[in-house]
N, C-alpha and C positions, 0 to 999 in steps of 0.2 A: 504494500500500500504506500503510495507516495504521500509527501508531506501536505500537499494542498487538500487532498481528499480527507486526510486525518483531521485537519483543522476545521473543515466544513462539518464533519461529523460532531466534533466537540462543541461547535458554536450553536448547533441546533438544540433548543430546549427539550428537555425530557417531558413526555406526557405524564403528568402526575395528577391524580384526582384531587389531592390536597391543594394544589396550586390554584385551581379554579373553583374555589368555594363559593364565589359570588354566583357563578352559573348554576351550581348545584343547589344553592339555597334560595334562588330567586323564585318568588311566588307571585302569581297574579293577584290583583286586589281582591277578587272574589275568593281565591284560595286563602288569602290572609284572613278574610272575614270569616270563612268557614273554620279555619284553624283557631281563631280567637274564640268563636262561639263554642266549638267543641271542647276546647281546653277550659274555658270558663264554666261551661255546663258540667264537665267532669269534676271540676273543683267544687262547685256548688253542691253537686250530688254527694261528693265525699263529705262535705261539711254537714249536710242534712243527715246522711247516714250515720255520722258520728253521734248525732243526738239520740239515735236508737240505742247505742251502746254507752250512753252517758254514765250508767252505773258502773261500768268497767273503765276507769280512768285511763288505763294504759292503751286500750283499744281506741277509746275516744280521742286521746292525744295523737295517736298515729293517723287516724282518719282525718281529724280536724286539721292537723298540721300539713298533711299531704294535700288536702283540699285547698288550704290557704296558699301553699306554694304554687299549685296549679292555677289558681285564680289570678295570682299576681303575675305569674309567668305567661298568662294568656295575652297580656298586652304586648309581649314581644312579637306576636304575630302581626300586630297592627303597626308598630313603630320600628320593629327590628330589635334583635337582642343587643346589638352594640349601642344603639340610641337609648334603649331602656337602661342599660348599665351606666351610660353617661348621666342619665337623669337621676338614677338612684345614688350616684356618687357626687352629684351636684352639691356644692357647699351648703345650700339651703337645707338639704335633707340627708346629708351623709351620716349625721348622728342618728337620725330616726331609722335609716337603713341599717346601720350597725346594731342598734338596739333591737330592731325587729329580727335581724338575722341571728343575733345572740340568743334571743328568746326562743326562736325556732329550734336552734341547736340545743338549748337547755331543755326544752320540752322533750326532744327526742332522746337526749341522754337520760333524763329522769324516767322516761317510759321504757326505753330499751335496755339500758345498763343498770340503773339503780333499782328499777321496779318498785318505786315508792309511789303509792297512789296520791298521798298528800302533796309531795313535791311535784308530781306531774300536774296536779290540778292548779297549784300555785304558778307553775311555769306556763300553763295554758292561759290563765288569767293575765299574766304578764304579756304573753304573746298577743292576746286580744287587744290589750291596751296599747301595745307597741304598734300593732297593725292599724288601729284607729289613728294614732298619732302620725304614723307614716302616711296614711291615706290623706290626712288633713294637710300634709305638706304640699299636696298638689292643688289645693284650693287657696287662692290668694287671701291672706289675712285670717284664715280659718283657725290656725293654731293660736294666734293672738286673741281672737274672740273667745275660744274655748278656755284659754288660760285666764283671761279677765273674768269670765263667767264663773270659773271654778274658784277663783280668789274671792269673788263676791259671795258665792254660796257658802264657803267655808270660813269666811272672815268672822272671827269671834268678837271683834270690837263692835260696840253699839254706837 
């Protein structure tokens, strides 16, 4: 093989599935809407089914947490996973995201590793509060309104 043929062979890019992730992951707007609806519906169904097993906190925590993650992940179909990650790590909501992710992890640890019903329920309550606070970060001034309202409701001064 001569040198020019060898250099032509080396210059040609290798066909690799991982190089063209944009082409593999591109969905039509209708497909994105279907993916969003299916993922959101699956998440809501898991959360509703978790109410059936409410008396068994460990099963409840697993179903509820999985449903939560599915519901939040469903928006990745609409805006894309990269944009969703950017929005979650935006300085306005980075702490809310971290607290929510920590509560999800804590609930799973309490349910799967510790097997403590009381700790699992406490972790789920924290997860619900963190989810509400995280969700409020997408509504302008919502967290400030909720904070002010909470202060007024629990203010002990007359």
